[in-house]
Structures are given as structure tokens and as C-alpha cells.
N, C-alpha and C positions, 0 to 999 in steps of 0.2 A: 396713464390711461391712454387707450387708443381705440378708435372705432374702425370696424371692418368696412371695406369699400361699399358694401350694399346698405350700410347703416342699420342693419338688423342685430348686429352683435357688437359688443365692446369688450375689451380686455383690461384688467387691472393688474398691476404688478406691486408686490410687497416684499417683505423680508423673507417669507418662507414659500411663496407660491405665486404662480400666474393663474388668474381665474378668468374664464369666459362667461359672459352674461347675455341673456336675451333682453334686448332693449324694451320690447313691448311688455313682457311679463315680469322682468327684473329677477328671473330665476337663474341660478347658476347652472351652466351647461356642462362644464368640465373644468378641471384644474391641472396644472403641471407643477410639480414640486421643484423648488429652488434649494440648492445645498445651503447649509447653515455656516459655512466656513468662509464666506465672502466678506470683503470690506463693504460696509453699509453706508449708504448716503443717497445715491440716485438709483432709480429703478425704471430705466427707459424701456418702452415696449412699442412695437410697430407691426402692422399687417403689411404684407406684400400687396401690390396693386390688384392682383387677381384673387386675393383673399385666401390663398391656399397655404401660405406660410406665415408663421408668427415668430418674430424675433424679440429677444429680451436681453437686457444687460444686467449683470449683478457683479459688483466688484470689478475684477479685471476680465471677467469671462462673458462671452456672448453665446447664447443658445438659440437655435432655430428649430422650430417644430413644424413638421408637415401635418397640417390640420385634416388632411384626408386619410391619414393613417393614425394608428396608436403607437407608432414606433418610438424609439429613443431619439432625442434631439441631436442635431449636429452641434458639436461643442467646439468653440474657438477659445482656447485658453490663452491667457496673457495677451488678450487683444489690445489692451492699453497698459501702460506701465503701472498705473495706480488704480484707475477707475474708469468705467464706461459711463458717459454722461448722456449722450443723445444718439439715436439711431434713425435711419430712414432708408427705404427701398427706392431704387430707381423705378420709373414707370414700367419697364419691361420685366420687373421682378427678378432680374438676373444678378443684380449687384446690390450689396448692402453697404451703406456709408455710415460710419460711426465717428463720433468725437469723444475724446476723453483727455486724460492728462497723465503725466508722470512727474515725480518729484526730482528736481535737479539741485544738487548741492552747490551752493555759491561760496560758502566758507564754513569752517568748522562750527557745527551746531546750528547752522542756518540753511534751510532749503526752501525753495519756492516751487509752485506748480507751473508746469509748462504744457500748453495745449497740444493735442495730437488729432489729426484728421486722417482716417484710413478708409480705403475701399476694399471690399471683400467679395469673393465669388460666393453667391448665396447658395450654390449647389454643393461646392466642395469645401468651402471655408477657407480657401487659399487667399492670402493677402495679394491684392492687385496693384495698389498704389498708396502712397502717402503724400498728402499735400503739405508743402512747406513754403514759408515766406522768408524773406531776408532777416526779419526780426522775429523773435520768438513771441508766441501768444502766451502772455502771462496769465496764470490762474486757470480755473476750470474752463473748458471749451465746450460750448453747445452749438448745435447746428439746426438748420431748417433747409429743406429742399423744395424748390418750386414745383407746382403740379405737373408741369411738362418736363421736369428733370433737367432743365438747362442752367438754372441758377442755384448755387449753393451759398448760403450765408452762414458764417461761423462767428461766434461771439466769445470774447474773453473779458477780462476785467475792465479793460480800457478802450477796446475798439471792436468794430465789426468788420470782417473781411468778406467781400463779395467775390466769388469765384465762378468761372465758367466750369460747370460741373462735369462736362464731357472732356474738355481739354486739360483741365487742372490749372488754367491760367488765372492769376490773380487780377481781377478787374479794377477794384478800388478798395480803399480802406476808409471807414468812417471812424474817426478818432474822437474821443472825448477825454476828459480829465481822469486821473487815476481813480480806479475803483468806482467808475460811474455806472457800469453795467453790472448785472447780476446773472452770470451764466449758469443756467440750470436746465434740467431736462426739457421743460416747457417754457424756456426763457425767451424764445423768439419764434416768429411765424411769418411766412410769406403769403400774401393774398393770392386767391385763385388765379387772378390775371397776371401774377408775377411782378406787379408794378410797385407794391408797397410792402415794407417790412415793419412788423410790429415787434417791439422790444420791451422787456421788463427792465426798468432801471433799478438801481439799488435802493432808491427811496420808495419803491413800491409802485410808482407811477408808470403808465405806459408811454412809450415814445414811438412815433411813426416816422419812417424815413422813406424817401423816394429811392427806389433801387437803382434807377438809371443815373441819378445825380449824386446820391448820398446826402442830400439836403434834408434837414428836419422839416416835417410837415406840421408840427405842432409847436407852439411857443412853449419853452420850458416853464414848468410851474414854479411859482414863488415858494419853493421849499428846498431844504437841503437834500442833497443826494447821498448823504451818509449820516452816521450817528451824530447827534447833537451832544457835544462834550461840555458846554458851559452856557449858562444863562445868567442874565442880570437885568434888573430894573434900573432905569435912569432915576436920578434923585427926585425928580418931580412925579415919577410914576407914569409918565405919558409915553414912554418908549421901553420896549424890551429888546435886548441884544442877545443874539444866539450865535455861538461859535461852534463850528462843526469840523469833523474829520474830512469833509470835502474841500477844506481850505478856504472857506468863506465865512464872513460875519454878516449877519442880516439884522436890520433894525425893523421892528414891527410896532404897529399901533395896537395896544392891548384891547382897546375898545372895539375896533373893527376887525382885528385879526389880519389886516392887510399889511403887506411889506411896504416899508417906507423907503428903505435904501439898502443897497447891496455893497458891501465893502470887501475888497479882495486883498488879504494880507500877502498873497503870493507865496505862502508857505503851506506846508501840510499840517494838519491836526491843530486846530485852534483850541488849546486846552483851557484858556481862561479869557474872560472878557470883563472889563472894569470901566465904569464911568468915573470921571473926575467929579469932585463935589459940585462943581458948577454945571455939570451935565454937558459941557461943550466939547469935551474930548473923550474918545473911547480908546482904551488900550487893550490890545490883543496879544496874548502870549502864545507862541506857536512852536512847533517842532517839525522837522522834516528829515528825510533820508537822502543823502547825497550819494548817488550811485557812482559818481566819478571817484570820490575819495573813500567810498564805502564806510561812511560814518554818519551818525546823526548830528544835526545842528539845530540851534534854536534862535529865536528872534523875538523882540518885543516891537510891535507896530503900533503907532499912534495915529488916530484919524480925527479930522474935524467932523463932528456929528452932523452939522448942518449941510456941509457940502460933500462929505465923503472923501475929501482930499487927504492923502497920506501926509502927515506932518513930519514924521521922523521914524526911523527904524534903527534899533540897537541890536547888534548881533550878540548871541550868547555862545560860549565855547562848546556847549553840548545841548541836548534836547531840552526845551523849556517845559517845566513840569507844573509850576504853580506861581501865582502872583498875588500881591496885596498892595493896597494904597494906604498911605497915612491919612488921618482924618482931615487934614488941611489940603490934601491932594498934591503936596510938594514932593513927597518921597514915594518911590516904587520899589518894592522888594520882588525880585524875580529869581526863582530857583531853577537851576539847570543841573542835568546829570541824573541818570537813572540808578546809578549805584554799582557796587562791586558784584552783585549777583546777575547783572545783565551781560550775557556773552557778547552782545553786539556793541556795547558801549561801556567799557570799564572805567569811564572818567569819574573823577571825584565829584561828589555833590557839593555845589556851591550856591549860596544865596547872595545875589548881587543887589546892593543898595544903589539906586539910580536917582538922579535929579530929574524930575519929570519935565521941567522947563527947558533944560539944556541937553538931557540925555547922558550927562556925564556920570561915570561910575565912581561912586563915593567910597564904597567899602565892599569887602568880600567876607562873608561869614562861612567858616569851614568847620565841620565837625560831624555832620550827619554822614552815615555810611551807605544809606539807601535813599531813594528819592523822597523829597519833601512833598507832602500832599496838601498841607494847609498852613497858612501863615496869617498873622494879624499884628498890627502895630498897636502900641499903647495909645491912649487918647492924646498924650502930649507928643507922640512921635519919637520919643527918645529910646524906646525899647521895642523889640520884635520878638514874638513867640512863634515857634515853628513846630509842626508835628510831622514826623517822618515814618516811613514804612520800616525803619530800623527799630521801631517800638520805643522811641524816646520823644519827649517834649523838651525843647530847649528855649531858654530866654537869653536874648542877646542885647548888648549895648550897641545901638546903631552908630554912634559917633566913631568908636574905635574898632568895632567889629568883634569885640571879645565876648565870649560866652560867660554869662553870669550864673546860670543855673541850668540843671538838667535832671530830669527824673524819668524813670522807666514806666511804660504803660503796657497793658496786655495787647495782644495782636490787634493792629489798627486796620479796620476795614473802611472807615470813614471818620470824619471829624468836623466840628464846627465850633467857632468861638462865640462867647457872649459879647454883645456890643461894648460893654464896659471893660473888656479884657481881663476880667477877674477869674473866669473859669472856661474850660473847654469840655465839650462832649465828644467821646470817641465810641466807635462801635467795634465789636469783636465777635469772633466765632470761638466757642469754647467746647472742648470735648468732655462729655459727661462720663460718669463711672460706668454706665451701661454701654459705652462705646459710641453712642449717638452724639450728635452735635446740637448746640443751642446757641442763640445769639444773645448778646448783652449790650446795653447802653450804659456807658460809664461817665460820671461827672467828676472832673478833676479840678481842684483848687490850684490855680497857677502860682500863687504866692508860696504855698507850702508844699506843693507837689503831692498832696494827699488826696486819695480817692474818697469821694463822698457818696452820692446817690448811685445806685446800681439798679437798672431795670432789666428784668429777665424777659427774653423774647423767645419763647419756645417755637422751634421749627423754622425760624427765619433769622437772617443776619442783616444788620443795617449796612447799607452801601453808601448812597449819597445822603448828605445831611445839610440842613440849613437852620439858622436861628432867626426868630422874628426880630424886628427892629427894637422892640421893647425888652427883648431877652426873656420873655415869659413863656415862649413856646419853642420847642425844638421839633423839627420835622425830619423824617427820614424815609427813604425808600427801603422797604424790607423785601429781600430776595429769599424765597423759600429754599431751605436746605435740601428738600426733596426735589432736586432740580435735574432728575434723570431724564425726564421728557420735557420738551420745551413748552408744554401747555401751561405751566405755572408762571404767570407774569408777575406775581407779587402784589404788594399794596403800598400805599403812602399812609403813614401814621403820624399823628401829631400828639405830643405829650406836653404836659405842664412841666416846665423845666425845674421848678422848685420841688415838686412832689413826685414826678415820674408818672403821674396819673394820665391814662390815655384819654384824649379829648375827642378825637374823631379819626376815622379810618376810611380811605378810599380804595376800593378793590380795582385792580387793573385787569383789563381783558384783552388789550391789544398793544403790545410793546412793553419795554422796560425803561425805567427811569435812569438817566445818566448824570443828571445835575438838577439842583433845586435852588430857588431864590424867592424871598418874600418881597412883596410890594412895599413901598415906604410906609404905607398906613397899616401894614400887617394883616390886611383882610383878604389878600389874594396870594396864592402860591403859584409860581410858574415852574414847570418841569420840562427839562430837555429829555427827548426820547431817543431810543436806539433806532427808530424808524425814520429819523431825519425831521421830526416835527417837535413842536413845543406846545404844551397844554397849560391852560390856566385853570385854577381851582378856587372856588369861593370858600374861604375858611373863616368867615365871620362867626359860624356856629361854634368853632373852637374857642374863639375869643370870649364868647358869651358864657362858656363853661368854666372859665378860669376862676380860681378861688378869689373871692373878694377880700 
């Protein structure tokens, strides 16, 4: 969307057309057709300063219409390698500045987006200049031009670059951690006086920066800047831990919603967070990409909950995928390796048994061919059960690392174990005879490997799952299978584990669930969200509906 300089007209851009509207009457004045063969994603549109020209981007192409005539647009094909993200006219209306990106191949089967900033003659469509810095701008690239046309700000995933718009000289770089920013068509703006830059971060919050110094003008909010991948209550229920793809672990007071402490594992993607039974130590399982060696690696970090001090870190040979603690808190199982179907990391999947007190590796369990998604120790700590994306459940002897039992399951979208270790629930997506898909919830007896209860879930597939402390309720995030447009956020459903009877359902309207955990008393459910937040839900009503 863009407003004309006189404020009387505005333009909207979509998949098939550009439309002009009267601000006062809200009546459509005219429209311009967009071709239907473009890459879809961003639809930037801008008026020239004199209001005579309208520019729009769609896919790789830029079009400029003379609003004083009904003629054909000036078309700039292949303006950017993959997609046009943002556009802006200089104050004299003679030059159009655009940002976009192309895909760069870094190794077989792996490409990443690299930003582009280009200047164009608004009359002829001829390219005049391309701005480049010593290091590539990774990810989508969006821009904003100051009102006087002297300052150009360009944002990628990790940084904002401030340029002298006339000379093309890079003035400064505002750097943040990986994937902090969210470069999009309207992802940043410069104040009319050119002194302040407003930015949309990946967590959905606004950030303000001083253009002259690059310093942040607002304190960073107490929230994650990327998706929350793991959540866990402390044993006494007084603290919630959240681990995120932003590389941090945060501790929260569930009563007030306030952050208690920020822990920095110094690794990327915190996939699991666990409290020891005494609540004094927090364990974070992490993974990261090492650009120097071009490989993924993992680590287990241990922290003192009271002080936040890092106690120990144990390296894993490949990306860390899942973790589990024994009931006495003495043993930790940490799974690493994504499996043979990962082109970036063909390492073998290994479950490492670690001594929590010393960090010593006691055993390695090998057998799964794809990543392990869930694990649980037996109550006596002598056995471990693991569920993998290779569609198998395996039971291991912890002392010698030998596999004792294995059985196949249907496609595994999520899983959770009962507290007594007697059964596991798994989720699956099943193709029906009519060609459509449906979701199912399966209950498996771990001793026999036989399937028991099956719950049909029409139209949705279980993703994240959790079991209540008493084992009587299983909770799952249900993702709609009709997921063609992003408007379907899904729901959280709680079932009675013995009968499969639905107890309660919460419909989501803003964001998707990535992880779940029950409070120790089973009356509250915490969900990690893809927006970088965690939500708590009162589930006492579900407990009251249980079969007596």
C-alpha cells in the first residue's frame, strides 16, 4: 500500500492488479493488471514525489505507469534475480531505487538469499547503479529512503546498512544477531526529519534506532526474537523455561509473566530445555551451523538456575535434536544427528548417555536412521525408549547401550510418553481412499509394541504433544491440513488418554504452537509459539471432565 503525495489517493498491490482508491469516498478509481506468471510474495508499490508516476514490483519485474495517460507501463524485466521487495522514488522523481534478492548456491542442494540494491532511471528504465558492501546482505533485502533523499537504509536478516543515497557510500552498519530482523516490503521506515529509523524485528516488535549513531532508542523487550522451540516447567511450578531459535533461554515467573533471568547458551536453536529434579540446574540442548567447517554441530549447556552461571558444556558430534533426564536427574540422554535424508548433514543418528554431575559420556546408542524426536527413561533409569522420524520406537539397555526391542509405527508427526513409561502417543497424517488426508492419534504399548487406542482427527494433524503428570490427559497442537493460506492457526486439544474422549479445545487466532508442557499440578498448560512468545492455558476444566 502507498499514499499519493497529496494524500487524496492511495494504491494497493495484490496478486493480480494494482488499484487506485479515493481516500475520502473509498471508491476505486482505476486499476492496472499484473501478469499471473510472477513469483509471489512481496508486492511493493510507490508514488513518485510529484504524483505523476506509480511504480510496482511483482516477482522479478518492475512496472512504472504514467498516471496522466492511459498508456502501457514501462517494464523493467529481471530487475532482481529472484524478487523485488521494496521500491522508493528519489525526491526529484527521476530515479527509482529498489531492493530485492537473488538465490546463491553455496553447495549442492543448498542455496541462500543474497540482497540486492539497485538504482534505475525512472524515465528509460535503464539501470544506473548497484550498491554493494564488502560482506553480502543475507536474506531478503528491504529499504527506506529519507524524505530529503539523502539517507538510504537497507535491512537484511542480521543487519541494517545506512548509505549516503547520493554518493552510494556505506555510512554505518547496525548489526544484530542472526535472523533478528524481518526484511519485508514495509519492514522499516525513516522519520520525516531523517533522524530515527523504525524497524520491524522478527518477534513482531518495533525497534527504533538513531540514524546518526546506530544506537537503539528502545530497550529490547523481554521476549524471544525468533520461534520458541521448547518449554518446560520447573519441578515446583514456580518457573517456566523457554528455549528459542534466537539462541537464548529465558526463565519466567508464570504468575506475573515477567522474565526472571536470561541465559545465553551461545549456540543457535535451543531445541530442548530440562530442569533437574531439584530445580537447581537447567539443561539446554542446542544446535548450530558452523560456516567455517560448513557443518552442523550440537552442544548440551548446563546452567545454575539461581545465578544464571554456565556450569558445563558438552559438545555433540552433530546437531542436537532431543534430550531426556532420568527420574533421579543423574543421567541425561542427548540425541544428535538429523539422519541420512539430510543433504547438509549425513551423520549417523546417535543417542549419547551422559553423567549429569561430571559431563562424562557413558554410552552411545546407535540404530535410528533418522533424527530422534522424543525420548524417555524408565522409572529406574535402566532403560531408555526413543521415537524417531524413521518410524520406529526402540527400547535400549542404558548400561551397555544395546537395543532390546524395536517396533514400527505409522508416520510420526509428534509423540509423548506416559509418566510411568508404559505407553507412548504418536501423531500421524494418513492418506484416505478419496485422496484427502486425515490426522490420527495412536497409543502404543511399549512392552508389547502393539497399537491400542486410535483417535481419528479429521482435517488436522497432531504436531506438538505433551502428557499430564498423572498420565490421564494428552494434549496436542492440531495443524489444519487445509494449510494453503496462512489464516488457519489451528487449535490445542486435550483428550482423555484412556478413552480418547475429547475434553477441551482452544482455538488459536494468532500464531502456531511449537512446543507444549504441563505444570506439575496438571492444571496449566504452557505453549511455545512461532511468534517468539509463550502462552499459559488454564486446563482445570479438562481435569474435571475426566472419567471418575
